[in-house]
Biopython code that builds the backbone (N, CA, C, O; Angstrom):
import numpy as np
from Bio.PDB.StructureBuilder import StructureBuilder

atoms = [
    (1, "UNK", "N", (11.919, -0.764, 7.778)),
    (1, "UNK", "CA", (11.511, -2.156, 7.885)),
    (1, "UNK", "C", (11.567, -2.787, 6.496)),
    (1, "UNK", "O", (11.222, -2.148, 5.502)),
    (2, "UNK", "N", (11.990, -4.010, 6.436)),
    (2, "UNK", "CA", (12.004, -4.720, 5.158)),
    (2, "UNK", "C", (10.590, -5.196, 4.829)),
    (2, "UNK", "O", (9.706, -5.203, 5.686)),
    (3, "UNK", "N", (10.398, -5.586, 3.586)),
    (3, "UNK", "CA", (9.089, -6.103, 3.173)),
    (3, "UNK", "C", (8.708, -7.320, 4.002)),
    (3, "UNK", "O", (7.560, -7.449, 4.427)),
    (4, "UNK", "N", (9.653, -8.200, 4.231)),
    (4, "UNK", "CA", (9.363, -9.405, 5.016)),
    (4, "UNK", "C", (9.003, -9.052, 6.453)),
    (4, "UNK", "O", (8.101, -9.659, 7.030)),
    (5, "UNK", "N", (9.691, -8.088, 7.032)),
    (5, "UNK", "CA", (9.371, -7.665, 8.397)),
    (5, "UNK", "C", (7.974, -7.062, 8.460)),
    (5, "UNK", "O", (7.223, -7.311, 9.403)),
    (6, "UNK", "N", (7.634, -6.272, 7.452)),
    (6, "UNK", "CA", (6.297, -5.693, 7.403)),
    (6, "UNK", "C", (5.228, -6.774, 7.317)),
    (6, "UNK", "O", (4.226, -6.723, 8.030)),
    (7, "UNK", "N", (5.443, -7.749, 6.446)),
    (7, "UNK", "CA", (4.470, -8.842, 6.296)),
    (7, "UNK", "C", (4.333, -9.645, 7.583)),
    (7, "UNK", "O", (3.230, -10.042, 7.961)),
    (8, "UNK", "N", (5.443, -9.881, 8.247)),
    (8, "UNK", "CA", (5.416, -10.621, 9.514)),
    (8, "UNK", "C", (4.634, -9.848, 10.570)),
    (8, "UNK", "O", (3.824, -10.422, 11.297)),
    (9, "UNK", "N", (4.879, -8.541, 10.649)),
    (9, "UNK", "CA", (4.174, -7.711, 11.624)),
    (9, "UNK", "C", (2.688, -7.634, 11.303)),
    (9, "UNK", "O", (1.856, -7.690, 12.209)),
    (10, "UNK", "N", (2.346, -7.507, 10.030)),
    (10, "UNK", "CA", (0.939, -7.485, 9.624)),
    (10, "UNK", "C", (0.260, -8.791, 10.011)),
    (10, "UNK", "O", (-0.852, -8.781, 10.540)),
    (11, "UNK", "N", (0.915, -9.905, 9.752)),
    (11, "UNK", "CA", (0.346, -11.210, 10.100)),
    (11, "UNK", "C", (0.139, -11.334, 11.603)),
    (11, "UNK", "O", (-0.875, -11.866, 12.056)),
    (12, "UNK", "N", (1.104, -10.841, 12.372)),
    (12, "UNK", "CA", (0.994, -10.889, 13.837)),
    (12, "UNK", "C", (-0.215, -10.073, 14.295)),
    (12, "UNK", "O", (-0.974, -10.504, 15.163)),
    (13, "UNK", "N", (-0.382, -8.907, 13.711)),
    (13, "UNK", "CA", (-1.515, -8.062, 14.074)),
    (13, "UNK", "C", (-2.838, -8.664, 13.628)),
    (13, "UNK", "O", (-3.832, -8.577, 14.349)),
    (14, "UNK", "N", (-2.862, -9.275, 12.446)),
    (14, "UNK", "CA", (-4.087, -9.905, 11.952)),
    (14, "UNK", "C", (-4.586, -11.001, 12.883)),
    (14, "UNK", "O", (-5.789, -11.219, 13.022)),
    (15, "UNK", "N", (-3.651, -11.679, 13.510)),
    (15, "UNK", "CA", (-4.027, -12.748, 14.432)),
    (15, "UNK", "C", (-4.797, -12.220, 15.641)),
    (15, "UNK", "O", (-5.475, -12.979, 16.333)),
    (16, "UNK", "N", (-4.686, -10.909, 15.891)),
    (16, "UNK", "CA", (-5.333, -10.324, 17.073)),
    (16, "UNK", "C", (-6.458, -9.346, 16.732)),
    (16, "UNK", "O", (-7.021, -8.716, 17.627)),
    (17, "UNK", "N", (-6.786, -9.217, 15.460)),
    (17, "UNK", "CA", (-7.844, -8.299, 15.042)),
    (17, "UNK", "C", (-9.199, -8.975, 15.249)),
    (17, "UNK", "O", (-9.357, -10.158, 14.949)),
    (18, "UNK", "N", (-10.174, -8.227, 15.760)),
    (18, "UNK", "CA", (-11.515, -8.808, 15.915)),
    (18, "UNK", "C", (-12.056, -9.286, 14.567)),
    (18, "UNK", "O", (-11.786, -8.682, 13.528)),
    (19, "UNK", "N", (-12.804, -10.352, 14.597)),
    (19, "UNK", "CA", (-13.311, -10.985, 13.377)),
    (19, "UNK", "C", (-14.118, -10.029, 12.512)),
    (19, "UNK", "O", (-14.040, -10.094, 11.285)),
    (20, "UNK", "N", (-14.886, -9.152, 13.124)),
    (20, "UNK", "CA", (-15.730, -8.251, 12.337)),
    (20, "UNK", "C", (-14.922, -7.204, 11.568)),
    (20, "UNK", "O", (-15.464, -6.554, 10.674)),
    (21, "UNK", "N", (-13.660, -7.028, 11.890)),
    (21, "UNK", "CA", (-12.802, -6.073, 11.188)),
    (21, "UNK", "C", (-12.122, -6.723, 9.988)),
    (21, "UNK", "O", (-11.708, -6.030, 9.058)),
    (22, "UNK", "N", (-12.005, -8.037, 10.003)),
    (22, "UNK", "CA", (-11.281, -8.740, 8.944)),
    (22, "UNK", "C", (-11.874, -8.506, 7.561)),
    (22, "UNK", "O", (-11.123, -8.351, 6.598)),
    (23, "UNK", "N", (-13.194, -8.475, 7.434)),
    (23, "UNK", "CA", (-13.817, -8.245, 6.129)),
    (23, "UNK", "C", (-13.475, -6.859, 5.603)),
    (23, "UNK", "O", (-13.195, -6.696, 4.416)),
    (24, "UNK", "N", (-13.496, -5.859, 6.481)),
    (24, "UNK", "CA", (-13.133, -4.505, 6.064)),
    (24, "UNK", "C", (-11.682, -4.457, 5.590)),
    (24, "UNK", "O", (-11.374, -3.801, 4.595)),
    (25, "UNK", "N", (-10.808, -5.138, 6.288)),
    (25, "UNK", "CA", (-9.403, -5.187, 5.882)),
    (25, "UNK", "C", (-9.236, -5.875, 4.532)),
    (25, "UNK", "O", (-8.470, -5.417, 3.684)),
    (26, "UNK", "N", (-9.946, -6.959, 4.340)),
    (26, "UNK", "CA", (-9.888, -7.676, 3.069)),
    (26, "UNK", "C", (-10.370, -6.789, 1.930)),
    (26, "UNK", "O", (-9.744, -6.738, 0.871)),
    (27, "UNK", "N", (-11.473, -6.096, 2.143)),
    (27, "UNK", "CA", (-11.998, -5.185, 1.121)),
    (27, "UNK", "C", (-10.987, -4.088, 0.803)),
    (27, "UNK", "O", (-10.762, -3.762, -0.362)),
    (28, "UNK", "N", (-10.383, -3.525, 1.836)),
    (28, "UNK", "CA", (-9.389, -2.468, 1.642)),
    (28, "UNK", "C", (-8.197, -2.984, 0.839)),
    (28, "UNK", "O", (-7.730, -2.308, -0.077)),
    (29, "UNK", "N", (-7.704, -4.167, 1.172)),
    (29, "UNK", "CA", (-6.550, -4.729, 0.466)),
    (29, "UNK", "C", (-6.876, -5.020, -0.994)),
    (29, "UNK", "O", (-6.036, -4.822, -1.872)),
    (30, "UNK", "N", (-8.078, -5.484, -1.251)),
    (30, "UNK", "CA", (-8.480, -5.736, -2.641)),
    (30, "UNK", "C", (-8.500, -4.438, -3.442)),
    (30, "UNK", "O", (-8.070, -4.408, -4.595)),
    (31, "UNK", "N", (-8.993, -3.381, -2.836)),
    (31, "UNK", "CA", (-9.008, -2.079, -3.504)),
    (31, "UNK", "C", (-7.586, -1.548, -3.682)),
    (31, "UNK", "O", (-7.259, -0.981, -4.725)),
    (32, "UNK", "N", (-6.753, -1.728, -2.677)),
    (32, "UNK", "CA", (-5.378, -1.235, -2.729)),
    (32, "UNK", "C", (-4.591, -1.908, -3.848)),
    (32, "UNK", "O", (-3.687, -1.296, -4.416)),
    (33, "UNK", "N", (-4.911, -3.130, -4.165)),
    (33, "UNK", "CA", (-4.223, -3.841, -5.240)),
    (33, "UNK", "C", (-4.440, -3.181, -6.586)),
    (33, "UNK", "O", (-3.610, -3.310, -7.486)),
    (34, "UNK", "N", (-5.548, -2.475, -6.730)),
    (34, "UNK", "CA", (-5.891, -1.849, -7.997)),
    (34, "UNK", "C", (-5.116, -0.547, -8.228)),
    (34, "UNK", "O", (-5.024, -0.070, -9.359)),
    (35, "UNK", "N", (-4.562, 0.022, -7.162)),
    (35, "UNK", "CA", (-3.868, 1.299, -7.265)),
    (35, "UNK", "C", (-2.514, 1.161, -7.952)),
    (35, "UNK", "O", (-1.799, 0.177, -7.766)),
    (36, "UNK", "N", (-2.186, 2.159, -8.739)),
    (36, "UNK", "CA", (-0.815, 2.263, -9.227)),
    (36, "UNK", "C", (0.007, 2.855, -8.082)),
    (36, "UNK", "O", (-0.550, 3.312, -7.084)),
    (37, "UNK", "N", (1.298, 2.844, -8.228)),
    (37, "UNK", "CA", (2.164, 3.410, -7.184)),
    (37, "UNK", "C", (1.825, 4.881, -6.957)),
    (37, "UNK", "O", (1.754, 5.331, -5.814)),
    (38, "UNK", "N", (1.614, 5.632, -8.041)),
    (38, "UNK", "CA", (1.290, 7.052, -7.922)),
    (38, "UNK", "C", (-0.054, 7.274, -7.234)),
    (38, "UNK", "O", (-0.187, 8.176, -6.407)),
    (39, "UNK", "N", (-1.041, 6.462, -7.570)),
    (39, "UNK", "CA", (-2.354, 6.598, -6.942)),
    (39, "UNK", "C", (-2.263, 6.295, -5.444)),
    (39, "UNK", "O", (-2.877, 6.986, -4.631)),
    (40, "UNK", "N", (-1.509, 5.279, -5.088)),
    (40, "UNK", "CA", (-1.350, 4.917, -3.677)),
    (40, "UNK", "C", (-0.647, 6.038, -2.924)),
    (40, "UNK", "O", (-1.000, 6.344, -1.785)),
    (41, "UNK", "N", (0.337, 6.643, -3.556)),
    (41, "UNK", "CA", (1.064, 7.743, -2.929)),
    (41, "UNK", "C", (0.140, 8.939, -2.705)),
    (41, "UNK", "O", (0.154, 9.546, -1.634)),
    (42, "UNK", "N", (-0.659, 9.274, -3.711)),
    (42, "UNK", "CA", (-1.608, 10.379, -3.567)),
    (42, "UNK", "C", (-2.634, 10.092, -2.473)),
    (42, "UNK", "O", (-2.989, 10.983, -1.702)),
    (43, "UNK", "N", (-3.103, 8.869, -2.409)),
    (43, "UNK", "CA", (-4.058, 8.480, -1.385)),
    (43, "UNK", "C", (-3.447, 8.629, 0.007)),
    (43, "UNK", "O", (-4.101, 9.108, 0.933)),
    (44, "UNK", "N", (-2.201, 8.219, 0.142)),
    (44, "UNK", "CA", (-1.519, 8.352, 1.432)),
    (44, "UNK", "C", (-1.334, 9.812, 1.814)),
    (44, "UNK", "O", (-1.496, 10.170, 2.981)),
    (45, "UNK", "N", (-0.994, 10.669, 0.840)),
    (45, "UNK", "CA", (-0.857, 12.100, 1.120)),
    (45, "UNK", "C", (-2.181, 12.685, 1.588)),
    (45, "UNK", "O", (-2.227, 13.431, 2.565)),
    (46, "UNK", "N", (-3.248, 12.344, 0.891)),
    (46, "UNK", "CA", (-4.559, 12.850, 1.262)),
    (46, "UNK", "C", (-4.954, 12.393, 2.668)),
    (46, "UNK", "O", (-5.462, 13.183, 3.463)),
    (47, "UNK", "N", (-4.720, 11.127, 2.966)),
    (47, "UNK", "CA", (-5.030, 10.588, 4.296)),
    (47, "UNK", "C", (-4.245, 11.347, 5.363)),
    (47, "UNK", "O", (-4.791, 11.671, 6.418)),
    (48, "UNK", "N", (-2.985, 11.628, 5.102)),
    (48, "UNK", "CA", (-2.142, 12.357, 6.056)),
    (48, "UNK", "C", (-2.653, 13.781, 6.248)),
    (48, "UNK", "O", (-2.719, 14.268, 7.377)),
    (49, "UNK", "N", (-3.015, 14.449, 5.159)),
    (49, "UNK", "CA", (-3.545, 15.808, 5.261)),
    (49, "UNK", "C", (-4.822, 15.820, 6.091)),
    (49, "UNK", "O", (-4.985, 16.657, 6.979)),
    (50, "UNK", "N", (-5.717, 14.901, 5.802)),
    (50, "UNK", "CA", (-6.977, 14.837, 6.531)),
    (50, "UNK", "C", (-6.727, 14.559, 8.004)),
    (50, "UNK", "O", (-7.358, 15.172, 8.866)),
    (51, "UNK", "N", (-5.830, 13.658, 8.296)),
    (51, "UNK", "CA", (-5.527, 13.318, 9.690)),
    (51, "UNK", "C", (-4.859, 14.486, 10.408)),
    (51, "UNK", "O", (-5.253, 14.843, 11.518)),
    (52, "UNK", "N", (-3.846, 15.084, 9.773)),
    (52, "UNK", "CA", (-3.078, 16.152, 10.413)),
    (52, "UNK", "C", (-3.853, 17.453, 10.533)),
    (52, "UNK", "O", (-3.628, 18.217, 11.471)),
    (53, "UNK", "N", (-4.758, 17.719, 9.607)),
    (53, "UNK", "CA", (-5.472, 18.993, 9.575)),
    (53, "UNK", "C", (-6.963, 18.839, 9.818)),
    (53, "UNK", "O", (-7.769, 19.603, 9.286)),
    (54, "UNK", "N", (-7.322, 17.862, 10.613)),
    (54, "UNK", "CA", (-8.739, 17.582, 10.845)),
    (54, "UNK", "C", (-9.483, 18.803, 11.389)),
    (54, "UNK", "O", (-10.576, 19.124, 10.921)),
    (55, "UNK", "N", (-8.897, 19.477, 12.369)),
    (55, "UNK", "CA", (-9.569, 20.637, 12.958)),
    (55, "UNK", "C", (-9.743, 21.746, 11.926)),
    (55, "UNK", "O", (-10.806, 22.362, 11.849)),
    (56, "UNK", "N", (-8.712, 22.001, 11.141)),
    (56, "UNK", "CA", (-8.801, 23.037, 10.122)),
    (56, "UNK", "C", (-9.880, 22.687, 9.094)),
    (56, "UNK", "O", (-10.659, 23.555, 8.700)),
    (57, "UNK", "N", (-9.932, 21.444, 8.664)),
    (57, "UNK", "CA", (-10.932, 21.025, 7.686)),
    (57, "UNK", "C", (-12.346, 21.170, 8.256)),
    (57, "UNK", "O", (-13.271, 21.544, 7.535)),
    (58, "UNK", "N", (-12.512, 20.874, 9.551)),
    (58, "UNK", "CA", (-13.823, 21.019, 10.169)),
    (58, "UNK", "C", (-14.242, 22.496, 10.203)),
    (58, "UNK", "O", (-15.409, 22.814, 9.976)),
    (59, "UNK", "N", (-13.285, 23.401, 10.488)),
    (59, "UNK", "CA", (-13.591, 24.830, 10.500)),
    (59, "UNK", "C", (-13.954, 25.309, 9.090)),
    (59, "UNK", "O", (-14.888, 26.093, 8.919)),
    (60, "UNK", "N", (-13.221, 24.840, 8.094)),
    (60, "UNK", "CA", (-13.512, 25.238, 6.727)),
    (60, "UNK", "C", (-14.888, 24.744, 6.269)),
    (60, "UNK", "O", (-15.570, 25.412, 5.492)),
    (61, "UNK", "N", (-15.279, 23.586, 6.752)),
    (61, "UNK", "CA", (-16.563, 23.013, 6.365)),
    (61, "UNK", "C", (-17.727, 23.831, 6.930)),
    (61, "UNK", "O", (-18.828, 23.816, 6.381)),
    (62, "UNK", "N", (-17.478, 24.533, 8.017)),
    (62, "UNK", "CA", (-18.548, 25.344, 8.639)),
    (62, "UNK", "C", (-18.628, 26.629, 7.875)),
    (62, "UNK", "O", (-19.450, 27.488, 8.196)),
]
sb = StructureBuilder()
sb.init_structure("model")
sb.init_model(0)
sb.init_chain("A")
sb.init_seg("    ")
for serial, (resi, resn, name, xyz) in enumerate(atoms, 1):
    if name == "N":
        sb.init_residue(resn, " ", resi, " ")
    sb.init_atom(name, np.array(xyz, "f"), 0.0, 1.0, " ", f" {name:<3s}", serial, name[0])
structure = sb.get_structure()
């Protein structure tokens, strides 16, 4: 997807997001602006690991 397509899709989705979620999204975007490219990449990797290995992480925590 191009950057413009992504922005268009995000805007379309924002139009349908419940109002109480908008503040959380705004806060997240403000924080995301502070990230360098490398920090954002590491954050995405960590999010993927946590999502993909949730069961394993829960077992390790016990």
